[in-house]
C-alpha positions as CSV (number, residue, x, y, z in Angstrom):
1,M,-5.4,-9.9,27.2
2,Y,-6.7,-10.6,23.6
3,L,-8.4,-13.7,25.1
4,H,-11.3,-14.0,22.7
5,A,-8.9,-14.2,19.7
6,K,-7.2,-17.1,21.3
7,Q,-10.4,-18.7,22.2
8,R,-11.7,-18.5,18.6
9,L,-8.4,-19.9,17.3
10,S,-8.7,-22.9,19.8
11,A,-12.3,-23.4,18.8
12,L,-11.4,-23.4,15.1
13,T,-8.6,-26.0,15.9
14,R,-11.0,-28.3,17.7
15,A,-13.4,-28.1,14.7
16,D,-10.6,-28.8,12.3
17,G,-11.0,-25.3,10.8
18,A,-7.7,-23.8,11.9
19,A,-5.9,-25.6,9.1
20,F,-7.7,-23.6,6.6
21,L,-6.0,-20.4,7.9
22,K,-3.0,-21.5,5.8
23,D,-5.1,-21.5,2.6
24,G,-5.3,-17.8,2.0
25,L,-4.1,-16.1,-1.1
26,T,-1.3,-13.4,-1.2
27,G,-0.7,-10.7,-3.7
28,L,1.9,-8.0,-3.7
29,E,2.1,-4.7,-5.3
30,K,5.3,-2.8,-5.4
31,E,5.8,0.8,-6.7
32,S,9.2,1.8,-7.9
33,L,10.4,5.1,-9.5
34,R,12.4,4.9,-12.7
35,V,15.4,7.1,-12.3
36,G,18.3,8.1,-14.4
37,P,22.0,7.1,-13.7
38,D,22.2,10.4,-11.7
39,G,19.3,9.5,-9.6
40,S,16.8,12.1,-11.1
41,I,13.3,11.1,-12.0
42,A,13.3,9.6,-15.5
43,Q,11.7,11.9,-18.1
44,T,11.3,9.1,-20.7
45,P,7.9,7.7,-21.5
46,H,6.8,4.4,-20.1
47,P,8.9,1.9,-22.1
48,A,6.8,0.2,-25.0
49,A,8.9,-2.9,-24.3
50,L,6.9,-3.1,-20.9
51,G,3.5,-3.1,-22.7
52,S,0.5,-0.8,-22.2
53,A,0.3,0.8,-18.7
54,L,-3.5,0.9,-19.2
55,T,-4.1,-2.8,-19.9
56,H,-1.1,-4.8,-18.9
57,P,-2.3,-7.0,-15.8
58,W,1.1,-7.0,-13.9
59,I,3.1,-3.9,-15.0
60,T,1.6,-0.5,-14.9
61,T,2.3,3.0,-13.6
62,D,0.8,4.8,-10.6
63,Y,0.8,8.6,-10.5
64,S,3.7,9.4,-12.6
65,E,4.8,8.1,-16.0
66,A,8.1,7.2,-14.2
67,L,6.3,5.5,-11.2
68,L,6.3,1.8,-12.1
69,E,3.9,-0.5,-10.3
70,F,4.4,-4.3,-10.2
71,I,1.4,-6.4,-9.4
72,T,1.4,-10.1,-8.8
73,P,-1.7,-12.2,-9.2
74,P,-3.2,-13.7,-5.9
75,L,-1.1,-16.8,-5.2
76,D,-1.2,-19.5,-2.6
77,S,1.8,-18.6,-0.7
78,A,4.0,-15.6,0.2
79,A,7.0,-17.4,-1.5
80,A,5.1,-17.8,-4.7
81,A,4.1,-14.1,-4.8
82,L,7.6,-13.0,-4.0
83,T,8.9,-15.2,-6.9
84,Y,6.5,-13.7,-9.3
85,L,7.5,-10.2,-8.1
86,R,11.1,-11.1,-8.6
87,D,10.5,-12.3,-12.1
88,L,8.5,-9.2,-13.1
89,Q,11.4,-6.9,-11.9
90,H,13.9,-9.1,-13.6
91,F,12.0,-8.8,-16.9
92,V,11.7,-5.0,-16.5
93,Y,15.3,-4.6,-15.9
94,L,16.1,-6.6,-19.1
95,Q,14.0,-3.9,-20.9
96,L,15.4,-0.7,-19.3
97,K,18.1,1.2,-21.0
98,G,20.4,2.5,-18.3
99,E,17.7,3.5,-15.9
100,L,17.5,2.3,-12.3
101,L,14.6,1.3,-10.1
102,W,14.7,3.4,-7.0
103,S,15.1,1.1,-4.0
104,S,13.3,3.1,-1.3
105,S,10.0,4.8,-0.7
106,M,11.1,8.5,-0.7
107,P,12.3,10.0,-3.8
108,C,14.9,12.7,-4.6
109,V,13.0,15.4,-6.5
110,V,16.0,17.6,-7.4
111,A,14.0,19.7,-9.8
112,G,10.7,20.0,-8.0
113,G,7.1,19.1,-9.1
114,A,7.8,20.3,-12.7
115,S,10.1,17.4,-13.1
116,I,7.5,14.8,-12.4
117,P,5.7,13.7,-15.5
118,I,2.1,12.6,-15.0
119,A,1.2,9.1,-16.2
120,Q,-0.2,8.8,-19.7
121,Y,-2.7,6.1,-20.7
122,G,-3.5,6.9,-24.4
123,T,-6.6,8.4,-26.1
124,S,-9.3,6.1,-24.9
125,N,-12.0,7.6,-22.5
126,I,-10.9,5.4,-19.6
127,G,-7.3,6.2,-20.4
128,M,-8.0,9.9,-20.4
129,M,-10.0,9.5,-17.2
130,K,-6.9,8.0,-15.5
131,T,-4.6,10.8,-16.6
132,V,-7.0,13.6,-15.6
133,Y,-7.5,12.0,-12.2
134,R,-3.8,12.2,-11.6
135,R,-3.7,15.7,-13.0
136,G,-6.3,16.5,-10.3
137,L,-4.2,15.1,-7.6
138,G,-1.2,17.2,-8.7
139,Y,-3.5,20.4,-8.4
140,R,-4.9,19.3,-5.1
141,Y,-1.9,18.0,-3.2
142,G,1.2,18.9,-5.4
143,R,3.0,16.4,-7.7
144,V,5.9,15.8,-5.4
145,M,3.8,14.0,-2.8
146,Q,2.5,11.6,-5.5
147,V,5.8,10.0,-6.3
148,I,6.4,8.4,-2.9
149,A,6.5,4.7,-3.3
150,G,5.3,1.8,-1.1
151,V,4.5,-1.9,-1.0
152,H,0.8,-3.1,-0.8
153,Y,0.0,-6.5,0.7
154,N,-3.2,-8.1,-0.6
155,Y,-4.7,-11.0,1.4
156,S,-7.8,-13.0,1.3
157,F,-8.9,-16.1,3.4
158,S,-10.1,-19.2,1.7
159,G,-13.7,-20.1,1.0
160,D,-13.3,-23.3,3.2
161,F,-12.0,-21.1,6.1
162,W,-15.0,-18.8,5.8
163,K,-17.5,-21.7,5.8
164,A,-15.8,-23.1,9.0
165,Y,-15.6,-19.8,10.7
166,Q,-19.3,-18.9,9.9
167,Q,-20.4,-22.3,11.3
168,L,-18.3,-21.6,14.5
169,E,-19.8,-18.1,15.0
170,S,-23.3,-19.6,14.5
171,D,-24.1,-17.2,11.7
172,T,-26.9,-18.4,9.5
173,G,-27.0,-15.5,7.0
174,P,-25.6,-15.5,3.4
175,L,-22.0,-16.4,3.4
176,Q,-20.8,-13.3,1.5
177,G,-22.5,-11.0,4.0
178,F,-20.7,-12.8,6.8
179,V,-17.5,-12.5,4.8
180,S,-17.7,-8.8,4.3
181,E,-18.7,-8.2,7.9
182,Q,-15.6,-10.1,9.1
183,Y,-13.3,-8.4,6.7
184,F,-14.5,-5.0,8.1
185,G,-13.7,-6.2,11.5
186,L,-10.2,-7.2,10.4
187,I,-9.8,-3.7,8.8
188,R,-10.8,-1.9,12.0
189,N,-8.3,-3.9,13.9
190,L,-5.5,-3.4,11.4
191,Q,-6.2,0.3,12.0
192,R,-6.2,-0.1,15.8
193,F,-3.0,-2.0,15.9
194,G,-1.7,-0.6,12.5
195,W,1.1,1.5,14.1
196,L,2.9,-1.7,14.6
197,V,3.7,-2.0,10.9
198,P,5.7,1.3,10.5
199,Y,7.5,0.6,13.9
200,L,8.7,-2.8,12.5
201,F,8.9,-2.1,8.8
202,G,9.2,1.6,8.4
203,A,12.3,2.3,6.3
204,S,12.2,6.0,5.7
205,P,13.7,7.7,8.7
206,A,15.4,10.3,6.4
207,I,14.6,12.2,3.2
208,C,16.5,14.1,0.5
209,K,16.4,17.8,1.3
210,S,15.2,18.5,-2.2
211,F,12.0,16.7,-1.4
212,L,10.8,19.7,0.7
213,A,11.9,22.2,-1.9
214,G,13.0,24.7,0.9
215,K,9.9,24.4,3.0
216,Q,10.4,24.9,6.8
217,T,10.6,21.7,8.7
218,T,11.1,20.4,12.3
219,L,13.3,17.6,10.9
220,Q,17.1,17.8,11.7
221,D,20.0,18.0,9.4
222,F,21.8,14.7,8.9
223,N,24.2,16.2,6.5
224,E,24.2,18.9,3.7
225,N,21.7,17.0,1.6
226,T,19.6,15.0,4.1
227,Y,17.0,15.6,6.7
228,Y,16.1,13.1,9.3
229,S,14.4,12.5,12.6
230,P,16.5,10.6,15.1
231,H,13.7,8.2,16.1
232,A,11.6,8.2,13.1
233,T,10.5,5.0,11.5
234,S,8.4,6.0,8.3
235,L,8.4,9.7,7.2
236,R,6.4,8.4,4.3
237,M,3.5,7.8,6.7
238,C,3.8,11.3,8.3
239,D,2.1,14.4,7.1
240,I,5.0,15.1,4.8
241,G,4.1,12.0,2.9
242,Y,1.0,11.4,0.8
243,Q,-1.9,11.5,3.3
244,N,-5.1,13.3,2.9
245,S,-3.6,16.2,4.8
246,L,-6.5,18.4,4.0
247,E,-8.9,15.9,5.8
248,N,-9.8,18.5,8.6
249,E,-10.5,21.2,6.1
250,V,-12.3,19.1,3.6
251,G,-14.2,17.4,6.4
252,F,-14.3,13.8,5.4
253,K,-13.4,10.6,7.1
254,A,-14.5,7.2,5.7
255,N,-16.8,5.1,8.0
256,Y,-15.6,1.5,8.6
257,D,-18.5,0.3,10.7
258,S,-19.8,-1.8,7.9
259,L,-19.7,-2.3,4.2
260,D,-22.9,-0.1,3.8
261,A,-21.5,2.6,6.0
262,Y,-18.1,2.6,4.1
263,V,-19.7,2.7,0.6
264,T,-22.2,5.5,1.7
265,S,-19.3,7.7,3.3
266,L,-17.2,7.4,0.2
267,G,-20.1,8.0,-2.1
268,K,-21.1,11.1,-0.3
269,A,-17.6,12.5,-0.5
270,I,-17.5,11.9,-4.3
271,K,-20.7,13.9,-4.6
272,T,-20.1,16.7,-2.2
273,P,-18.5,19.9,-3.6
274,S,-15.4,21.3,-1.9
275,S,-14.9,25.1,-2.2
276,R,-11.1,24.6,-1.9
277,F,-11.1,22.3,-5.1
278,E,-13.7,24.4,-6.9
279,A,-11.2,27.2,-6.9
280,I,-8.9,25.0,-9.0
281,G,-11.5,24.6,-11.9
282,V,-12.6,21.5,-13.5
283,K,-12.6,22.2,-17.2
284,V,-10.6,25.2,-17.9
285,D,-10.1,26.5,-21.5
286,G,-11.4,23.2,-22.8
287,S,-8.9,21.1,-20.8
288,Y,-9.7,19.1,-17.6
289,R,-7.8,19.9,-14.6
290,Q,-9.5,17.4,-12.4
291,L,-12.5,15.0,-12.8
292,N,-14.7,17.1,-10.5
293,A,-14.4,19.7,-7.7
294,N,-15.7,17.3,-5.0
295,M,-14.2,16.2,-1.7
296,L,-12.9,13.2,-3.7
297,Q,-12.7,12.8,-7.4
298,I,-13.0,9.0,-7.1
299,E,-12.7,6.4,-4.3
300,N,-9.0,5.8,-4.6
301,E,-8.2,9.4,-3.7
302,Y,-9.0,8.7,-0.1
303,Y,-5.7,7.6,1.5
304,S,-6.1,4.8,4.0
305,S,-3.6,2.4,5.5
306,V,-5.9,-0.5,4.7
307,R,-8.7,-0.9,2.1
308,P,-11.5,-3.4,1.5
309,K,-11.3,-4.6,-2.2
310,Q,-13.4,-6.2,-4.8
311,V,-12.2,-6.7,-8.3
312,P,-14.2,-4.2,-10.5
313,E,-15.5,-5.3,-13.8
314,F,-14.7,-3.1,-16.9
315,N,-15.2,0.6,-16.0
316,E,-17.1,-0.3,-12.8
317,K,-16.8,2.1,-9.8
318,P,-15.0,0.4,-6.8
319,T,-17.8,1.1,-4.4
320,L,-20.4,-0.4,-6.7
321,A,-18.2,-3.5,-7.1
322,L,-18.2,-3.8,-3.2
323,Q,-22.0,-3.3,-3.1
324,Q,-22.7,-6.0,-5.6
325,R,-20.2,-8.7,-4.7
326,G,-18.9,-7.8,-1.2
327,V,-15.3,-7.6,0.0
328,R,-13.0,-10.1,-1.8
329,Y,-9.6,-9.3,0.0
330,V,-8.0,-6.6,2.0
331,E,-5.2,-4.3,1.0
332,L,-2.6,-3.3,3.6
333,R,-0.9,-0.1,2.3
334,S,1.3,1.0,5.1
335,L,4.5,-0.8,4.0
336,D,7.5,1.1,3.1
337,I,9.8,-0.4,0.5
338,N,12.3,-2.6,2.3
339,I,15.5,-1.1,1.0
340,F,17.6,-4.2,2.2
341,D,15.6,-6.6,-0.1
342,P,15.7,-6.4,-3.9
343,Q,12.1,-7.4,-3.9
344,G,11.1,-4.6,-1.7
345,I,9.6,-6.9,0.8
346,S,11.0,-10.0,2.5
347,E,9.5,-13.4,3.1
348,T,9.9,-12.9,6.8
349,Q,7.8,-9.7,6.6
350,C,5.1,-11.5,4.6
351,H,5.0,-14.3,7.2
352,F,4.6,-11.8,10.0
353,I,1.8,-9.9,8.2
354,E,0.0,-13.3,7.6
355,I,0.1,-13.9,11.4
356,F,-1.0,-10.3,12.0
357,M,-4.0,-10.7,9.6
358,A,-5.2,-13.8,11.3
359,F,-4.9,-12.4,14.7
360,C,-6.7,-9.3,13.8
361,L,-9.5,-11.2,12.2
362,L,-10.2,-13.3,15.2
363,H,-9.8,-10.6,17.8
364,D,-13.0,-8.6,18.9
365,S,-13.5,-5.7,16.7
366,P,-16.2,-3.2,17.8
367,A,-17.0,0.0,15.8
368,I,-14.5,2.7,16.1
369,S,-15.6,5.6,18.2
370,Q,-14.6,9.3,17.6
371,Q,-12.2,9.1,20.5
372,E,-10.7,5.9,19.3
373,R,-10.4,7.4,15.8
374,S,-8.4,10.3,17.2
375,E,-6.2,7.8,19.2
376,I,-5.5,5.8,16.0
377,D,-4.5,8.9,14.2
378,Y,-2.3,10.1,17.0
379,N,-0.5,6.7,17.3
380,L,0.2,6.3,13.7
381,D,1.7,9.7,13.5
382,A,3.7,9.4,16.7
383,V,5.2,6.0,15.6
384,A,6.0,7.4,12.2
385,Y,7.8,10.3,13.5
386,R,9.1,9.0,16.9
387,G,8.6,5.3,17.0
388,R,12.0,4.4,18.3
389,E,12.0,7.2,21.0
390,P,12.8,5.5,24.4
391,G,9.6,5.4,26.6
392,L,7.2,6.6,23.8
393,L,3.6,6.4,25.0
394,L,0.7,5.7,22.8
395,Q,-3.0,6.5,23.4
396,H,-5.1,3.5,24.3
397,N,-8.6,3.3,25.7
398,G,-8.6,6.8,27.0
399,G,-5.2,6.4,28.6
400,T,-1.7,5.9,27.6
401,T,0.6,2.9,27.4
402,S,4.2,2.5,26.3
403,L,4.8,1.3,22.7
404,Q,7.1,-1.5,24.0
405,Q,4.6,-2.8,26.4
406,W,1.6,-2.8,23.9
407,A,3.8,-4.2,21.0
408,G,5.0,-7.0,23.4
409,E,1.5,-8.0,24.4
410,L,0.3,-8.1,20.8
411,C,3.2,-10.2,19.8
412,A,2.7,-12.6,22.7
413,A,-1.0,-12.9,21.7
414,M,0.1,-13.9,18.2
415,E,2.3,-16.8,19.3
416,E,-0.5,-19.3,19.0
417,F,-1.3,-18.1,15.6
418,A,2.2,-18.5,14.4
419,T,2.3,-22.0,15.8
420,T,-1.0,-22.9,14.0
421,L,0.3,-21.5,10.6
422,D,3.6,-23.3,11.1
423,Q,1.9,-26.8,11.0
424,G,3.3,-28.7,8.1
425,E,6.0,-26.2,7.5
426,E,9.8,-27.0,7.8
427,G,11.9,-24.8,10.1
428,S,8.9,-23.0,11.7
429,P,9.1,-19.9,9.4
430,Y,6.1,-18.2,11.1
431,R,7.5,-18.5,14.6
432,Q,10.9,-17.3,13.4
433,A,9.3,-14.3,11.8
434,L,7.3,-13.5,15.0
435,Q,10.4,-13.9,17.0
436,Q,12.5,-11.6,14.8
437,Q,9.9,-8.9,15.4
438,Q,9.7,-9.5,19.1
439,A,13.4,-8.9,19.1
440,A,12.8,-5.6,17.3
441,V,10.2,-4.7,19.9
442,A,12.7,-5.3,22.6
443,D,15.5,-3.6,20.8
444,P,14.5,-0.7,18.5
445,E,18.0,-0.8,16.9
446,K,16.8,-4.0,15.1
447,T,14.0,-2.2,13.2
448,L,14.5,-1.6,9.5
449,S,14.4,2.3,10.2
450,A,17.3,2.1,12.8
451,Q,19.3,-0.1,10.2
452,V,18.8,2.5,7.4
453,L,20.3,5.2,9.7
454,A,23.1,2.8,10.9
455,G,23.9,2.1,7.2
456,M,24.0,5.8,6.3
457,R,26.4,6.5,9.1
458,E,28.6,3.5,8.4
459,H,29.1,4.5,4.9
460,N,29.1,8.3,5.7
461,E,26.3,8.7,3.2
462,G,23.3,11.0,3.1
463,Y,19.9,9.5,2.1
464,F,20.3,10.1,-1.6
465,H,23.7,8.4,-2.0
466,Y,22.7,5.6,0.3
467,A,19.5,4.8,-1.6
468,Q,21.3,5.3,-5.0
469,R,24.0,2.7,-3.9
470,M,21.5,0.2,-2.8
471,S,19.5,0.7,-6.1
472,K,22.5,-0.1,-8.1
473,Q,23.2,-3.3,-6.0
474,H,19.6,-4.3,-6.6
475,Q,19.9,-3.6,-10.3
476,Q,22.9,-6.0,-10.4
477,Y,21.0,-8.6,-8.5
478,F,18.2,-8.6,-11.1
479,L,20.5,-8.6,-14.1
480,D,22.5,-11.5,-12.6
481,L,19.4,-13.6,-12.5
482,K,19.2,-16.5,-14.9
483,H,16.5,-16.2,-17.7
484,D,13.6,-18.6,-17.5
485,A,12.8,-18.8,-21.2
486,A,9.1,-19.8,-20.7
487,Q,8.5,-17.0,-18.2
488,L,10.3,-14.5,-20.3
489,E,8.1,-15.4,-23.4
490,S,4.9,-15.3,-21.2
491,F,5.8,-11.7,-20.2
492,K,6.6,-10.7,-23.8
493,Q,3.1,-12.2,-24.8
494,C,1.5,-10.1,-22.1
495,V,3.3,-7.0,-23.6
496,R,1.9,-7.8,-27.1
497,E,-1.6,-8.5,-25.8
498,S,-1.8,-5.4,-23.7
499,L,-0.7,-3.1,-26.6
500,A,-3.2,-4.7,-28.9
501,Q,-5.9,-4.4,-26.2
502,Q,-5.3,-0.5,-25.8
503,R,-5.4,0.0,-29.5
504,S,-8.7,-2.0,-29.7
505,M,-10.2,0.2,-26.9
506,E,-9.1,3.4,-28.5
507,A,-10.6,2.3,-31.9
508,A,-13.9,1.3,-30.2
509,D,-14.5,4.5,-28.3
510,S,-17.3,6.6,-30.0
511,G,-18.8,8.8,-27.4
512,S,-17.2,12.0,-25.9
513,F,-15.2,12.1,-22.9
514,D,-17.7,14.4,-21.2
515,D,-20.4,11.8,-21.7
516,F,-18.2,9.1,-20.5
517,L,-17.6,10.8,-17.3
518,K,-21.2,11.5,-16.9
519,N,-22.2,7.8,-17.4
520,Y,-19.3,6.7,-15.1
521,F,-20.4,8.8,-12.1
522,A,-24.1,7.9,-12.7
523,Q,-23.5,4.2,-11.9
524,T,-25.7,3.0,-9.2
525,L,-27.3,-0.4,-8.2
C-alpha cells in the first residue's frame, strides 16, 4: 500500500533529489488568550508594549483583543522556528502585567460572549476592515466560538526540491504551475489522512461547562464544572468548535481540484448573497455589522484544516495573490495547543508533521469525489469525538476500516521518509518522532488527549483548574528564561516601528471606508 509514494521517494534518492526534502522552510503560528489571574478573558486593550496588532510582523491578535497570535518567519528548521516562538512568548511575558497566556485550546468563558472584546486595529480603513470582519463573525457564529485557540504549521518545500521533482515527473511546463499543482495534491492528501493529526495531537477532550453557556450537549459530566467525552481527542475540531457549522445551510464547499477551481469557488462564495446573513444587516444605523451579507465576507472566513497560501501584497485579496503568484506554502491548521509544552507544540510533533507533509506530497492524490468528501468529513468528526474508542471504524473507499489498522499502515509507509529526513542528523530525530506516534497508534493512552484526562484525574482537577495550573507553570518557564539583550532590543524595535507604521497609515488615509471596501472587493486580474 502507498507504493507510489515510496517509488517516487526512491526515484528522487537515485536522482540525488531526496536530500532537498530537508531544505524546506517551517513557520509557526500560535494563538493564546490573555487571561486574568482568575482565568477570565482579559478585558484590557492589546498592550502598547507589544506594538501595533495591525502592523507588527510577529505579534498580533486574532478574533479578540485578548487573543494574541505569535507568528514566526519561515525558518530553515523546526528547531529554529520553535526557538523564535519561545523568544516571542518570553518577550510578551516580560511586558504583561499579571496576565497569563492560556495554555490550551479551549477557553473558559465564564461571562459568555459579552465578555469577549473584539480586536481593534485603529482608525485606518484596513484596520477598520479587520475589526468589522470580526464583528461579522460574532454576528454570524457567536463570539464564544472565535476565542478557541490553535497552532498553525506553515511549510514550504525548497526551490531546488521543486526543480528536481519536476524533472523526475517529466513535467515541462512553468515551474510555478507545477508547484501549485503539487501543493494542491498535498492539500488533498492532508485532508484524506488529516484525521491522524487530531488522533495523535488533539489535546482538548474536555471543556469548561461555561463554554456551552447552558446549551444541551451529549458530552458527559467530568465534575461540576467540566464536560468531556471519554474517547474524545479534539473537541476543538468538533461542531462545538469553530467550524463553518452552517455549511449545509449556506451551501458552500471549497473546491480543491486545482488552484483555479479553489479560487473560483471561494470567489463565488464571497459574491453570493446569503439570506441568513442578510437578516443580520450590513450597515445598520450608520455602523457596519459585517463586511457584506454573502456566504463568506472574505476568504479567511472559510474554515479548513489546511489552506494554500501566498503572501499578499498590501491590501491584496488572498485569492488574487494565489492567482498571480501561485501557492507559496501550505498552512496546516488542525493542531490543538499542546498543553504539555510551553511553546504549544513540541519539536517531536514538528518532525512528525514534516514526515507527514513529504509523504502526502509524493503519494497519489486524485480529485476528491463527493463520496470521498463525505468520508473525509465523517472521519474528522468521528476521530475528534471518539478517536480513542476501541475498535473505531473509519470510512474508506466506500467501506470501513479500523482507525488502528489505517493509522498503522500510514505510519509504516512513512518509515522510509523518516529515514531519508534523518540523513545527516544526530540521533535519528525523525525516526524517533515517527516511532513515538506509532506507539500512540498501538496504545491510545499515549496520545495527548488521553494524557490530558489522566492529568486531570491524577490531580483531581476539572478542565479549568488543570489548564490554569499548566498556564502558571508555563508563565514561570518563560519568566525564568535568560534575556538575550540583542533579541530583546530587536523585538522592542519592532514594537516602535509597528506603532509608527500604524500612525503613518492612519494619517495617509484620505478616502471613505465605503469606498475602500468597494475598491477592495473590486480587485481582479
